[in-house]
C-alpha positions as CSV (number, residue, x, y, z in Angstrom):
1,M,-24.4,147.7,40.8
2,D,-23.1,151.6,41.3
3,Q,-22.7,153.1,37.6
4,N,-26.1,154.6,36.1
5,H,-24.8,152.9,32.3
6,F,-22.4,150.0,33.5
7,T,-22.0,148.1,29.9
8,T,-21.2,144.8,30.5
9,D,-23.0,141.5,33.0
10,T,-19.6,140.3,33.9
11,L,-15.9,141.6,34.5
12,R,-14.3,142.9,31.5
13,K,-11.4,140.6,30.5
14,K,-7.2,142.2,31.4
15,G,-6.0,142.9,27.9
16,A,-9.4,142.9,26.0
17,H,-9.1,145.6,23.2
18,L,-11.6,148.2,23.3
19,T,-14.9,147.2,20.7
20,F,-17.1,149.4,19.0
21,E,-19.5,149.5,21.4
22,E,-16.8,150.7,24.1
23,R,-14.9,153.7,21.3
24,V,-19.3,154.8,21.6
25,I,-19.5,155.1,25.1
26,I,-16.0,156.7,25.3
27,Q,-17.5,159.6,22.8
28,T,-20.6,160.1,25.0
29,R,-19.3,160.3,28.1
30,L,-16.0,163.2,26.6
31,R,-19.4,165.2,25.7
32,D,-20.7,164.9,29.2
33,K,-17.4,166.0,30.0
34,Q,-16.3,162.8,32.4
35,S,-12.8,162.5,33.6
36,Y,-11.1,160.1,31.4
37,R,-10.7,158.5,35.2
38,S,-14.6,158.2,35.7
39,I,-14.7,156.9,32.2
40,A,-11.9,154.0,31.9
41,R,-13.5,152.6,35.8
42,E,-16.9,152.7,33.1
43,I,-15.4,150.2,30.9
44,G,-13.0,148.5,33.1
45,C,-9.8,149.3,31.5
46,C,-6.8,150.7,32.1
47,V,-7.5,155.3,32.0
48,N,-4.0,154.9,30.3
49,T,-6.0,152.9,27.7
50,V,-9.2,155.8,27.4
51,R,-6.4,158.3,27.1
52,N,-4.1,156.6,24.7
53,E,-7.9,155.4,22.5
54,V,-8.6,159.4,22.1
55,K,-5.3,160.7,20.9
56,R,-5.4,157.4,17.8
57,G,-9.2,159.1,17.9
58,K,-9.9,162.8,17.4
59,V,-10.8,164.8,14.2
60,L,-10.1,168.2,13.5
61,C,-14.5,169.3,12.8
62,Y,-16.1,172.6,12.4
63,N,-13.9,173.0,9.8
64,G,-10.3,172.6,11.8
65,K,-11.5,174.4,14.5
66,V,-12.6,172.2,16.8
67,E,-10.9,168.6,17.5
68,R,-12.7,165.5,19.2
69,Y,-13.3,162.1,19.0
70,R,-15.6,160.3,16.9
71,A,-15.8,156.2,17.8
72,A,-16.3,156.1,14.0
73,D,-12.7,157.1,13.4
74,G,-11.2,155.4,16.2
75,Q,-12.3,152.2,15.5
76,S,-11.0,152.7,11.8
77,T,-7.7,153.2,12.6
78,Y,-7.4,150.8,15.5
79,E,-8.8,148.3,12.2
80,A,-6.1,149.8,9.6
81,H,-3.1,148.8,13.0
82,R,-4.8,144.9,13.1
83,E,-4.1,145.0,9.0
84,N,-0.7,145.6,9.5
85,C,0.3,144.5,12.9
86,G,2.0,141.0,13.2
87,R,5.7,139.2,11.9
88,K,6.1,139.3,8.6
89,C,6.7,136.0,6.8
90,D,11.2,136.3,5.3
91,A,10.2,133.5,2.6
92,I,10.3,135.7,-0.1
93,A,12.0,139.1,0.6
94,K,14.5,136.0,1.8
95,G,14.4,134.0,-0.9
96,A,18.1,133.7,-2.1
97,F,18.9,132.9,1.6
98,L,16.4,129.6,0.9
99,D,18.1,128.9,-2.1
100,Y,21.4,128.1,-0.4
101,V,19.8,127.1,2.1
102,Q,18.3,124.4,-0.4
103,K,21.8,123.5,-1.8
104,R,23.4,122.2,0.6
105,L,20.9,121.2,2.7
106,Q,20.4,118.2,-0.8
107,E,23.5,118.0,-1.9
108,H,25.7,118.7,1.1
109,H,23.8,117.0,3.7
110,W,24.2,119.6,5.8
111,S,21.8,120.2,8.6
112,L,19.8,123.5,8.3
113,D,21.8,125.1,11.8
114,A,24.9,124.7,9.8
115,C,23.5,126.3,6.6
116,F,22.2,129.1,8.6
117,G,25.7,129.6,10.9
118,R,28.7,128.4,8.0
119,A,26.9,131.0,6.2
120,L,27.0,133.9,8.7
121,V,30.5,133.1,9.7
122,T,32.4,133.1,5.9
123,G,30.1,136.7,5.5
124,E,28.0,134.7,2.4
125,F,24.6,136.9,3.4
126,Q,24.9,139.5,5.6
127,R,22.1,139.1,9.0
128,G,19.3,141.3,7.6
129,E,19.3,138.9,4.5
130,M,18.8,135.7,6.3
131,V,16.6,133.6,8.7
132,C,17.1,132.3,11.9
133,T,17.3,128.6,12.6
134,K,14.1,127.9,14.3
135,T,12.3,129.9,11.5
136,L,14.1,127.6,9.6
137,Y,12.3,124.8,11.4
138,N,9.4,126.7,11.2
139,Y,9.6,127.0,7.4
140,V,10.0,123.5,6.5
141,T,7.1,123.3,8.6
142,L,4.9,125.4,6.4
143,G,6.3,123.4,3.3
144,L,7.9,127.1,2.6
145,L,11.5,125.8,1.8
146,G,10.5,123.2,-1.7
147,K,10.8,119.8,-1.3
148,I,12.2,119.3,1.8
149,K,10.1,117.7,4.6
150,S,10.8,116.7,8.4
151,I,11.3,113.6,7.3
152,D,14.3,114.7,5.4
153,L,15.0,116.7,8.2
154,P,17.6,113.2,10.5
155,L,17.1,114.0,13.4
156,R,13.4,115.5,13.7
157,V,11.8,112.9,13.6
158,K,13.7,110.3,16.1
159,R,15.4,111.8,18.5
160,K,13.5,110.7,22.3
161,N,14.6,112.0,25.3
162,A,16.6,108.3,28.0
163,R,16.7,107.8,31.3
164,K,20.6,107.4,31.7
165,R,21.5,104.5,34.1
166,V,24.5,103.5,35.2
167,R,24.7,99.7,36.0
168,E,27.9,97.9,37.5
169,R,30.8,96.1,35.0
170,K,30.3,92.8,34.9
171,K,33.2,92.4,31.7
172,K,36.9,94.4,33.5
173,F,39.4,94.5,30.2
174,G,41.0,97.2,32.0
175,R,40.8,100.3,33.1
176,S,37.0,101.9,34.2
177,I,35.7,105.0,32.8
178,D,35.3,106.5,36.8
179,E,39.3,106.8,36.8
180,R,40.1,109.6,33.6
181,D,40.4,112.4,34.5
182,P,37.2,114.1,35.3
183,S,38.7,117.3,33.2
184,V,38.3,115.6,29.7
185,D,34.6,116.1,30.1
186,E,34.7,119.1,29.6
187,R,36.6,119.3,26.5
188,Q,39.5,121.4,26.5
189,D,43.0,119.3,26.4
190,F,43.3,118.0,22.8
191,G,43.9,114.2,22.6
192,H,41.6,111.9,23.5
193,W,39.5,110.4,21.6
194,E,36.0,107.4,21.7
195,C,35.8,104.6,20.2
196,D,33.4,101.9,18.1
197,L,32.1,100.1,16.1
198,V,29.8,100.1,13.4
199,L,28.4,96.8,12.1
200,G,26.6,95.9,9.1
201,S,23.9,93.1,8.1
202,R,26.2,90.5,10.2
203,S,28.1,90.1,12.3
204,K,31.2,88.0,10.9
205,D,31.1,90.0,8.0
206,E,33.5,93.0,7.7
207,V,32.8,96.0,9.9
208,L,34.0,99.9,10.0
209,L,35.8,101.5,13.2
210,T,35.5,104.6,13.9
211,L,37.2,107.2,16.7
212,V,36.3,110.8,17.2
213,E,38.2,113.4,18.5
214,R,35.8,114.8,21.3
215,K,37.5,118.7,21.5
216,T,37.5,119.5,17.6
217,R,34.9,116.3,16.6
218,C,37.0,115.0,14.4
219,S,36.6,111.5,12.7
220,L,38.1,108.3,11.3
221,I,36.4,105.7,9.8
222,R,38.1,102.6,9.1
223,K,37.6,99.4,7.6
224,L,37.7,95.8,9.3
225,P,38.0,92.5,8.0
226,N,35.8,90.9,11.3
227,K,35.0,92.5,14.5
228,E,37.6,90.1,16.6
229,S,39.5,91.8,18.3
230,A,43.2,91.1,17.3
231,S,42.0,92.9,13.3
232,V,40.5,96.2,16.4
233,I,43.8,96.3,17.7
234,A,46.0,96.5,14.4
235,A,44.3,98.7,13.4
236,F,45.8,100.8,15.7
237,R,48.8,99.5,15.4
238,K,48.8,101.0,11.8
239,L,47.6,104.4,12.2
240,K,50.4,104.2,15.3
241,D,52.9,103.3,12.3
242,G,51.5,104.8,9.6
243,M,49.6,108.3,9.4
244,F,50.2,109.6,13.1
245,R,54.1,107.9,12.7
246,G,56.5,109.8,15.4
247,C,53.4,111.6,17.5
248,F,50.8,108.7,18.2
249,S,51.2,109.5,22.0
250,R,50.6,112.7,21.7
251,V,47.9,112.4,19.4
252,F,45.7,110.1,21.3
253,L,46.0,110.7,24.7
254,S,43.3,109.4,25.9
255,I,40.8,106.8,24.7
256,T,37.7,105.5,25.6
257,T,35.6,102.4,24.4
258,D,33.1,100.0,25.3
259,N,33.4,97.3,26.8
260,G,32.4,95.1,24.1
261,S,34.4,91.9,23.8
262,E,36.5,93.1,20.3
263,F,38.1,96.1,22.4
264,S,39.5,93.4,25.0
265,S,43.4,93.7,23.6
266,L,43.1,97.0,24.0
267,S,44.7,97.8,26.5
268,E,48.0,96.6,25.4
269,L,48.3,100.2,23.5
270,E,48.9,101.4,27.0
271,K,52.1,99.3,26.1
272,L,53.7,100.2,23.6
273,S,52.5,104.0,23.7
274,H,51.6,106.6,26.6
275,T,47.4,106.3,25.2
276,R,45.2,105.1,28.5
277,I,42.1,102.8,27.5
278,Y,39.3,103.3,29.4
279,Y,36.1,101.8,28.7
280,A,32.6,102.7,29.6
281,H,30.1,101.3,32.1
282,P,27.6,98.9,30.3
283,Y,24.6,99.9,28.8
284,C,25.7,103.8,28.6
285,S,26.6,105.0,26.0
286,S,26.3,108.7,27.0
287,D,29.6,107.6,27.9
288,K,30.6,108.1,24.5
289,C,27.9,110.0,23.4
290,T,30.6,111.9,20.9
291,N,30.8,108.4,19.4
292,E,28.0,108.0,19.2
293,N,26.3,111.0,17.4
294,H,28.9,110.3,14.3
295,N,28.0,106.3,14.1
296,G,24.0,108.5,13.4
297,L,26.0,111.0,10.9
298,F,27.4,108.2,9.3
299,R,24.5,106.0,9.4
300,R,23.1,108.6,7.0
301,F,25.4,106.6,4.2
302,L,25.8,103.3,5.8
303,P,22.1,102.6,6.3
304,K,21.5,99.6,9.4
305,G,20.7,96.1,6.9
306,K,23.5,97.3,4.5
307,K,26.5,95.1,4.1
308,I,30.0,96.9,4.8
309,Q,31.7,94.8,2.2
310,D,28.9,97.1,-0.6
311,Y,30.8,99.6,-0.4
312,P,34.1,100.6,-1.3
313,V,37.4,102.5,0.7
314,E,36.7,105.5,-1.9
315,H,32.9,105.6,-0.4
316,I,33.4,104.8,3.0
317,S,36.2,108.5,2.7
318,R,34.1,110.2,1.6
319,V,32.0,109.1,4.3
320,E,34.5,110.0,6.9
321,C,35.7,113.7,5.2
322,W,31.6,114.9,4.3
323,A,31.9,115.1,8.3
324,N,35.3,116.1,8.9
325,T,33.5,119.3,6.3
326,L,31.2,120.1,7.6
327,P,30.4,123.2,9.9
328,R,29.4,122.5,13.4
329,K,27.7,125.4,16.0
330,I,29.4,123.4,18.9
331,L,32.5,124.3,17.5
332,G,32.3,128.0,16.2
333,Y,30.4,127.3,12.6
334,K,34.2,126.0,12.0
335,T,34.9,122.6,11.0
336,P,35.9,119.3,12.9
337,E,39.3,118.8,10.1
338,E,40.0,123.3,10.8
339,C,39.9,122.5,13.7
340,F,42.3,119.1,13.7
341,R,44.6,121.2,12.0
342,E,44.7,123.4,14.1
343,E,45.4,121.3,17.3
344,M,47.9,119.1,15.8
345,L,49.5,122.4,14.3
346,A,49.9,123.2,18.4
347,A,50.7,119.4,19.6
348,L,53.2,119.2,17.5
349,T,55.4,122.6,18.1
350,V,54.7,122.2,21.7
């Protein structure tokens, strides 16, 4: 070694903090009138590290007439700074917002992100009074959000990544999704829907017909006596002649569904209106992912294994209302109901 007082046997780790022994070396070498650069080479650190350390550890000596660096004062300053470094937990300072989140989760079954975004958009809390979505999830993990645990967040414990595989269609009830205009995938135009059935404990029992509009995420749920194709087409006829009378073709530009036999007669709608029916690839739920996602939301209140006839129509309506009044991040924390109302007004005034 070319240094007479080299104190380390191995190369110093980059970014490591100075130790008290290294501060003593700095103090000693400064008394020997050595430069900052030579001290840095001996310790094995950057010259600015030595320069900054000397600034932090200087004290006045000899009745304030001389300013010198002292290792003990440099170490005490370092320890004081270490006690105050790092992010502080805002759970106590922002307790009002956390109470708001707990109430929305327990009473309205909102997601953590919906709570954060809606509070910010509506102005109920200022940004400085809130913690972000990621921090809320961290608080749940640490048990700082009351009685709410990870198991209470539906998607946190069951979300999985699946490979996408496109299979050949064997049943051909109508147009394939490959014939659908690619602009539908961009969700810029209103009036493109996805359709599916939610079954109960037995396939012959009552079922639910679920419809979701791709742009606004507004959903419709209708109770059917069975999953026969005649029941499905009857439900659409009822929508055409009832809720959307006179405007069905402008609200329902297209409907995308799967290849189940219950939708085999759905293409008859094309004879009754200008609506186009498209059938997804087999075993490819991602072709109508919006509807599949909403079915997962509905299952919170209509769990698998339960008979659909055990739930009255009023309960089904409450589930539909809850889904349509749930703030969504993808909608700028507006609700699907608000967005659907705006799009309907624009569509009917054209």
